[in-house]
C-alpha positions as CSV (number, residue, x, y, z in Angstrom):
1,M,-16.9,149.1,235.5
2,R,-13.9,148.5,233.3
3,D,-13.9,146.2,230.0
4,P,-12.1,143.0,230.5
5,E,-11.4,143.7,226.4
6,R,-9.9,146.8,226.8
7,R,-6.3,146.5,226.0
8,P,-4.8,148.8,228.8
9,R,-3.9,153.0,227.0
10,L,-0.2,153.4,226.8
11,Q,1.5,155.8,228.8
12,P,2.7,158.9,227.2
13,E,6.0,159.1,226.3
14,P,7.5,161.9,229.0
15,T,7.7,165.2,228.1
16,T,10.7,167.6,228.5
17,T,9.6,170.4,230.6
18,Q,9.7,173.6,229.9
19,A,13.0,173.9,232.9
20,Q,15.0,171.4,231.2
21,L,14.3,173.1,227.8
22,H,16.2,176.0,229.6
23,R,19.4,174.3,231.1
24,R,19.5,172.9,228.0
25,H,19.6,176.5,226.3
26,S,22.2,177.0,228.4
27,Q,24.2,174.5,228.0
28,L,24.8,175.0,223.8
29,E,27.9,176.4,222.3
30,P,27.4,180.1,221.6
31,F,28.1,179.5,217.4
32,E,25.6,176.3,216.9
33,P,23.4,177.5,213.3
34,Y,20.4,178.4,213.9
35,L,19.8,176.4,217.7
36,G,21.2,179.4,219.0
37,L,18.3,180.1,221.9
38,P,17.3,183.2,223.4
39,P,17.2,182.9,227.1
40,P,13.9,182.5,229.4
41,R,11.4,186.0,228.9
42,A,12.8,187.9,231.8
43,D,8.7,187.9,233.7
44,G,9.9,183.9,234.2
45,Q,6.7,182.5,231.5
46,P,7.8,179.8,229.6
47,R,7.9,181.0,226.0
48,R,5.4,179.3,223.3
49,S,6.8,176.5,221.6
50,F,6.9,176.9,217.2
51,H,4.3,174.3,217.2
52,A,1.7,176.7,219.2
53,H,2.0,179.3,216.0
54,Q,1.1,176.7,213.8
55,D,-2.3,175.7,212.0
56,S,-3.5,172.1,210.9
57,T,-1.7,172.6,207.7
58,G,1.5,173.5,209.3
59,G,1.6,176.4,207.9
60,L,2.2,179.7,210.1
61,S,-1.2,181.4,211.3
62,N,-1.9,185.2,211.0
63,A,-0.3,185.6,214.6
64,S,0.1,189.0,215.7
65,D,3.7,190.6,215.9
66,E,3.3,190.1,219.8
67,T,2.3,186.7,220.2
68,R,4.3,185.6,216.7
69,V,7.1,183.3,217.8
70,G,10.1,185.3,215.8
71,D,12.8,183.8,217.0
72,D,11.9,181.8,219.9
73,Y,12.6,177.8,218.9
74,Y,13.5,174.7,220.6
75,P,15.5,171.7,219.5
76,E,13.0,169.7,219.0
77,V,10.9,171.7,217.1
78,F,14.8,171.3,214.5
79,E,14.5,167.2,214.9
80,D,11.0,167.6,213.5
81,L,11.8,169.6,210.3
82,E,14.9,168.2,209.5
83,K,13.0,164.8,209.3
84,S,10.0,166.7,207.3
85,R,11.6,169.8,205.0
86,S,14.7,171.1,204.1
87,I,15.5,174.8,206.9
88,T,15.2,176.7,203.2
89,S,11.8,176.2,203.1
90,I,9.9,177.6,206.0
91,T,10.1,181.3,205.3
92,A,10.2,181.9,209.2
93,L,13.2,180.3,209.7
94,T,15.3,181.2,206.7
95,P,15.3,185.0,207.7
96,N,16.4,184.3,211.1
97,R,19.2,182.0,209.6
98,A,20.6,184.9,207.2
99,K,20.5,187.2,210.1
100,F,23.2,184.4,212.2
101,Q,25.0,184.4,209.1
102,Q,25.3,188.6,208.7
103,E,26.0,189.3,212.1
104,Q,28.9,185.8,212.3
105,T,30.6,187.5,209.0
106,T,30.4,191.0,210.6
107,R,31.2,190.0,213.9
108,Q,33.7,192.3,215.3
109,P,36.5,190.8,217.6
110,T,36.1,190.9,221.4
111,P,38.3,192.6,223.4
112,E,40.0,188.8,224.3
113,E,40.9,188.9,220.7
114,P,43.7,190.0,218.8
115,K,43.6,193.0,216.4
116,P,45.7,193.2,214.1
117,H,46.0,196.9,212.4
118,A,44.1,197.7,215.0
119,H,44.3,201.9,215.8
120,D,44.3,201.9,219.6
121,T,44.8,205.8,221.0
122,S,44.7,204.9,224.9
123,P,47.2,205.1,227.9
124,R,48.3,201.7,228.0
125,P,49.4,200.8,231.3
126,K,53.3,201.3,232.4
127,L,55.3,197.8,232.5
128,P,58.8,197.4,234.2
129,F,61.2,197.5,232.1
130,R,62.5,193.6,231.9
131,Q,58.9,192.4,230.9
132,R,58.9,195.0,227.8
133,L,62.4,194.3,227.0
134,R,60.8,190.8,225.9
135,H,59.8,192.2,222.8
136,F,62.6,193.6,221.5
137,T,62.8,192.8,218.1
138,W,65.5,192.3,215.3
139,A,63.6,194.7,213.1
140,W,65.4,197.4,215.7
141,Y,68.5,196.9,213.5
142,T,66.8,198.9,210.9
143,L,67.4,202.1,213.0
144,S,71.1,201.6,212.6
145,M,70.9,200.3,209.4
146,S,69.5,203.8,208.1
147,T,71.6,206.0,210.2
148,G,74.3,204.2,208.5
149,G,73.1,205.2,205.2
150,I,72.7,209.0,206.5
151,A,75.8,208.7,206.9
152,L,77.2,206.9,203.6
153,L,74.7,210.1,202.0
154,I,76.9,213.0,203.8
155,V,80.3,212.1,202.8
156,A,79.0,211.5,199.0
157,Q,77.4,215.2,198.6
158,P,78.9,216.4,195.1
159,H,77.4,220.3,196.9
160,T,79.0,220.5,200.0
161,F,80.1,223.1,203.3
162,P,83.1,223.7,205.5
163,G,81.6,221.0,208.6
164,L,79.5,219.1,206.1
165,R,82.5,215.6,206.4
166,S,82.4,216.8,210.3
167,I,78.1,216.0,210.4
168,G,78.6,212.7,208.7
169,L,81.5,212.0,210.9
170,A,79.3,212.4,213.8
171,V,76.6,210.2,212.7
172,Y,78.6,207.2,212.0
173,I,80.0,207.5,215.1
174,L,76.2,207.9,216.0
175,N,76.1,204.3,213.8
176,I,78.7,202.9,216.5
177,L,76.7,203.8,220.1
178,L,73.1,202.7,218.6
179,F,74.4,199.7,217.2
180,T,76.3,198.5,220.3
181,L,72.7,199.5,221.9
182,I,70.3,197.8,220.4
183,T,73.4,194.7,220.4
184,S,73.1,194.5,223.9
185,L,69.8,195.1,224.3
186,L,69.1,192.2,222.1
187,I,71.7,190.1,224.6
188,T,70.1,190.7,227.4
189,R,66.8,189.9,225.9
190,F,68.1,186.5,225.0
191,F,70.1,186.6,228.0
192,L,66.8,186.8,231.0
193,F,64.1,185.1,228.7
194,P,65.8,181.7,227.8
195,G,64.7,180.1,224.3
196,T,63.8,183.3,222.7
197,F,66.5,183.2,220.9
198,K,65.9,180.6,219.1
199,S,62.4,181.9,218.7
200,S,63.0,185.0,217.7
201,I,65.0,183.8,214.1
202,T,62.1,181.2,213.5
203,H,59.2,183.8,213.5
204,R,57.0,183.9,211.0
205,R,57.8,187.9,210.8
206,E,60.8,188.4,213.7
207,G,62.6,186.1,211.6
208,F,63.1,188.2,207.9
209,F,64.3,190.9,210.5
210,F,67.1,188.7,211.5
211,P,69.2,189.6,208.0
212,C,69.0,193.2,209.2
213,F,72.2,192.6,211.4
214,F,74.1,192.1,208.9
215,L,72.6,195.2,207.0
216,S,74.7,197.7,210.0
217,I,77.4,195.5,209.8
218,A,77.6,196.6,205.6
219,T,77.0,199.7,206.8
220,L,79.7,199.8,209.5
221,I,82.1,198.3,206.8
222,T,81.3,200.6,203.9
223,G,81.2,204.2,206.5
224,T,84.5,203.0,208.1
225,H,86.2,203.2,204.7
226,R,84.6,206.3,203.7
227,Y,85.6,208.4,207.1
228,A,88.7,206.6,207.5
229,V,90.2,206.0,204.4
230,P,91.1,209.0,202.3
231,D,90.2,209.1,198.7
232,K,92.8,206.5,196.8
233,T,94.9,209.0,194.5
234,D,96.2,209.6,198.4
235,L,97.0,206.9,200.2
236,T,100.5,207.4,200.8
237,H,99.7,208.4,204.9
238,V,97.1,205.2,205.2
239,P,98.4,202.7,207.2
240,T,98.1,199.8,205.8
241,T,96.4,197.3,208.4
242,I,93.3,199.2,208.3
243,L,93.0,198.2,204.6
244,W,93.9,194.1,205.5
245,A,91.2,194.6,208.4
246,I,88.2,196.1,205.9
247,E,89.8,193.5,203.3
248,I,89.2,190.4,205.6
249,A,86.0,192.1,207.0
250,F,84.7,192.6,203.7
251,W,85.7,188.3,202.9
252,A,84.4,187.2,206.6
253,Y,81.1,189.6,205.3
254,L,80.6,187.3,202.3
255,V,80.5,184.1,203.6
256,V,78.7,184.8,206.9
257,T,75.9,185.9,204.5
258,T,75.7,183.7,202.0
259,L,75.3,180.7,204.8
260,V,72.2,183.1,206.0
261,A,71.5,183.9,202.1
262,I,71.1,179.2,201.6
263,G,70.1,178.6,205.0
264,Q,66.8,181.3,206.2
265,Y,65.6,180.1,202.6
266,L,66.0,176.9,203.4
267,Y,64.4,176.6,206.7
268,V,61.1,179.1,205.3
269,F,60.3,176.3,202.4
270,S,60.5,173.6,204.6
271,A,58.9,175.4,208.8
272,H,56.8,178.6,207.0
273,K,53.9,177.6,204.3
274,L,53.2,181.3,204.0
275,A,50.5,182.4,201.4
276,L,51.1,184.7,198.6
277,S,48.0,187.3,199.5
278,T,49.9,187.5,202.7
279,M,53.5,188.1,200.8
280,M,55.4,191.5,201.7
281,P,59.1,192.9,201.0
282,T,60.5,191.5,203.6
283,W,60.6,188.4,202.1
284,I,63.6,189.8,200.0
285,L,65.5,190.7,203.1
286,P,67.3,187.4,203.8
287,I,69.3,188.2,200.2
288,F,69.7,191.4,200.6
289,P,72.8,191.4,203.0
290,I,74.6,188.7,199.9
291,M,73.2,191.8,197.9
292,L,75.1,194.3,199.4
293,S,78.5,192.3,199.0
294,G,78.4,193.1,195.8
295,T,78.5,197.3,197.2
296,I,80.8,197.6,199.8
297,A,83.1,196.3,197.1
298,S,82.2,199.5,194.5
299,V,83.5,201.5,197.8
300,I,87.0,199.5,198.9
301,A,88.3,197.7,195.8
302,G,89.7,201.1,194.7
303,T,92.3,201.7,197.7
304,Q,92.8,197.6,197.7
305,P,96.1,197.2,195.7
306,S,95.9,195.4,192.0
307,A,95.4,191.9,192.8
308,Q,93.0,191.8,195.7
309,A,91.0,194.7,193.7
310,V,90.0,192.2,191.1
311,S,90.1,189.0,193.5
312,I,87.2,191.6,195.3
313,I,85.6,193.2,192.2
314,T,85.2,189.4,190.9
315,A,83.1,188.7,193.9
316,G,80.8,191.4,195.0
317,L,80.0,191.1,191.2
318,T,78.8,187.9,191.5
319,C,77.0,188.6,194.4
320,Q,75.3,191.4,193.8
321,G,73.8,189.4,190.5
322,L,73.0,186.5,193.0
323,G,71.2,189.5,194.8
324,I,69.0,191.3,191.7
325,A,68.3,187.3,190.1
326,V,66.1,187.0,193.8
327,A,64.9,190.2,194.3
328,T,63.5,189.8,190.8
329,M,61.9,186.7,191.4
330,M,60.3,187.8,194.4
331,Y,59.5,191.3,192.6
332,A,56.8,188.6,190.6
333,H,55.1,187.3,193.5
334,M,54.9,190.9,194.7
335,V,53.1,192.4,191.3
336,G,51.5,189.3,191.6
337,R,49.9,190.1,195.1
338,L,48.7,193.8,194.1
339,F,47.3,192.2,191.5
340,S,45.4,189.5,193.4
341,S,44.9,191.3,197.1
342,G,45.6,194.4,196.7
343,L,47.9,197.5,198.8
344,P,48.9,195.7,202.4
345,H,47.2,197.3,205.1
346,R,47.9,200.9,205.3
347,E,49.6,200.4,209.0
348,H,52.8,198.0,206.0
349,R,52.8,200.1,203.2
350,P,55.8,201.5,204.6
351,G,57.4,198.1,204.1
352,L,57.0,198.8,200.0
353,F,60.5,201.1,200.3
354,M,62.4,197.7,200.6
355,C,61.5,197.0,196.8
356,V,63.4,200.2,195.9
357,G,66.7,199.3,197.1
358,P,67.9,195.6,194.8
359,P,67.8,197.1,191.7
360,S,69.4,201.0,193.2
361,F,72.1,199.8,195.0
362,T,72.4,197.2,192.1
363,A,72.6,201.0,190.1
364,L,75.0,202.0,192.1
365,A,77.2,199.1,192.7
366,F,78.0,199.0,189.3
367,V,79.2,202.4,189.0
368,G,81.4,201.2,191.7
369,L,82.8,197.8,190.5
370,A,84.2,199.5,187.6
371,K,85.6,202.3,187.9
372,S,87.2,200.3,190.6
373,L,89.6,198.6,188.6
374,P,93.1,198.5,188.0
375,P,94.0,201.5,185.9
376,E,96.3,198.0,183.8
377,F,92.8,196.4,183.8
378,D,92.7,194.1,180.4
379,F,90.6,190.5,180.6
380,D,92.1,189.1,177.7
381,G,95.4,191.1,177.3
382,D,94.6,191.8,173.6
383,G,93.0,195.4,174.2
384,F,90.0,194.5,173.3
385,L,87.5,194.9,176.1
386,D,89.5,197.6,178.8
387,N,88.1,199.9,181.3
388,T,86.3,202.1,179.4
389,E,83.7,199.7,177.8
390,I,83.5,198.0,181.3
391,S,82.5,201.2,182.2
392,T,80.1,202.4,179.4
393,M,78.1,198.3,180.3
394,A,78.3,199.7,184.0
395,I,76.1,202.6,183.3
396,I,74.1,201.6,180.2
397,G,72.7,198.6,183.7
398,A,72.9,201.2,186.1
399,G,70.2,203.5,184.0
400,F,68.2,200.6,183.0
401,L,68.2,199.3,186.9
402,W,68.1,203.4,188.3
403,A,64.5,203.2,186.2
404,L,62.9,200.1,187.9
405,S,64.3,201.8,191.9
406,F,62.6,205.0,190.2
407,W,58.8,203.0,189.5
408,W,58.9,201.6,192.7
409,F,59.4,204.4,194.8
410,G,57.1,205.6,193.0
411,I,54.7,203.4,193.8
412,A,55.0,203.0,197.7
413,A,55.2,206.4,197.7
414,A,51.6,207.0,196.3
415,A,50.5,204.0,198.6
416,V,51.4,206.3,201.8
417,V,49.3,208.8,200.6
418,I,46.8,208.0,199.6
419,A,46.8,205.9,203.3
420,P,49.3,206.8,205.6
421,P,49.9,204.8,208.6
422,R,48.4,205.3,212.0
423,D,49.8,203.7,214.6
424,F,54.1,203.4,214.2
425,H,56.3,200.6,213.4
426,L,59.8,199.6,213.4
427,G,59.2,199.3,209.2
428,W,58.6,203.1,208.8
429,W,62.8,202.2,208.5
430,A,62.0,201.5,205.1
431,S,61.9,204.4,203.7
432,V,65.0,205.5,204.7
433,F,67.3,202.9,204.2
434,P,66.3,201.6,200.7
435,N,65.9,205.2,200.0
436,V,69.6,205.6,200.2
437,G,70.4,203.5,197.5
438,F,68.4,205.2,194.8
439,V,69.5,208.7,196.0
440,L,73.3,207.6,196.4
441,A,73.1,205.4,192.7
442,T,71.3,209.2,191.7
443,L,74.3,210.9,192.1
444,A,76.2,208.2,190.9
445,L,74.8,208.4,187.2
446,G,75.2,212.5,187.8
447,K,78.1,212.4,188.5
448,E,79.5,209.6,185.2
449,F,76.8,212.2,182.9
450,Q,78.9,214.8,184.2
451,N,74.7,216.4,184.1
452,E,74.5,218.9,186.6
453,P,70.4,218.7,187.3
454,V,70.8,215.3,187.8
455,L,73.7,215.9,190.7
456,W,71.1,218.5,191.9
457,F,68.2,217.0,192.1
458,G,70.0,213.9,193.6
459,T,71.4,217.0,196.6
460,V,67.5,217.6,196.8
461,A,66.4,214.0,197.8
462,S,69.7,214.1,200.3
463,V,68.0,216.9,201.9
464,L,64.3,215.6,201.6
465,L,65.8,211.7,203.2
466,V,67.7,213.3,206.0
467,G,64.1,214.8,207.4
468,V,62.4,211.9,206.6
469,Y,65.2,210.5,208.8
470,L,64.2,212.7,211.5
471,F,60.9,212.3,211.8
472,V,61.0,209.0,211.5
473,F,63.7,209.0,214.7
474,G,61.4,211.7,216.7
475,S,58.7,209.0,216.0
476,L,60.4,206.1,217.3
477,V,61.2,207.8,220.3
478,R,57.4,208.8,221.0
479,A,56.7,205.0,220.2
480,V,58.5,203.6,222.9
481,W,57.6,206.3,225.2
482,T,53.9,206.2,225.1
483,G,53.8,202.3,224.6
484,E,53.5,201.6,220.9
485,I,56.6,199.3,220.6
486,V,58.6,197.5,222.6
487,Y,54.7,196.1,224.6
488,P,53.2,193.1,223.8
489,G,51.6,192.6,221.2
490,R,52.6,195.7,219.3
491,D,55.9,194.9,218.3
492,E,57.0,191.8,215.2
493,D,57.1,189.1,217.5
494,V,53.8,189.0,217.1
495,E,51.5,188.1,212.9
496,D,50.6,190.9,212.0
497,H,49.4,190.7,207.9
């Protein structure tokens, strides 16, 4: 019989069943440090708990490999363990946690995740033209810039042959057609997809290519003068309307690019937080258009009347100085980025050629501006500082800057040769346009020094650069056809650094 004095036995607290544990396991987040549980066994038998493999002292028993729990842990076990000891003191768990952390560190992106710099050779499904047009970016103006640069390079050759100028004129006309086509497609994109204009110029990556539009205009202004206006020694048959239109275009270009240089950098400073470890030479592009005002001035000033010529030269020299000064500040960050983070990814290394542009175009502008001064120019009217002294200083400064551009060219070329890009990007055009300035500066210095080996070096470099242009152009056509560019996730409208 039951003893009335005996206290009633306390009922044990309900325990969690194995099915409930499995249900809880299925509801866990996929990323749970040291709590990710294995699925139920295939044979339907319940897995043994952690306690079943411990001896009375709390240590692990010498179970065989077949019965040892391994990774079969349950949440209740860890709740007790965390209250009693540090997780690192449990030898059976430490290797598992280290293995889990290693898997998370080396985990490859899933198909749904973006894959920066992925070398994907699989065929892409065909998309309608409208859908692909949404990814037609400002970076396409690099094609127009490079084409216009080749036209200027052809007309500047010291070693010519019959028909060379006609070839250059054909390239100049091609540049006009390309500029018109690119502009039309961009306008169509902005019209079909409202809001894309604002998003494109404010994008962290695509926005930096917005100044390429003005760089293309710079090549058109300069090319128009080279092919429509003869040498300044024979201006009797040149309509004054052309000279007047070129002068107006120069001043309008200078005003607009000044606003771009200030406004775009101001927006980037206030809207984006860009890490120096991700810096690319494209950060220099907003200052590039106003810097080329000096290059334009060096070309057109020589055919203008004396009063207008001095004003154009003064404005061009000021803008050129602003451009090279800002570029020098950017160089400091770029070199720091190379020291701390190494060379950019192989897909972005052609962009390093952009660093060749500022010093080479500045060297070209120095020589051209000095030569464009009116013959009667005398700053103080005392004969102390005239064209001869100014030309000498310009040549010395141009030589220093040419050496800097050559140094950047060597670094960029070696980086591309060490790890050439696998997928085409419009950034490949950086291997053409900035190097046009380098070759033009070489030819300008060769003419001033009257050094035939330097001139032949410039001629050979011109031929090689035309070959690079044809190679990049062919790669561009192939990339458009196969969907490497102008395709979702493949263009400058996505972040990829």
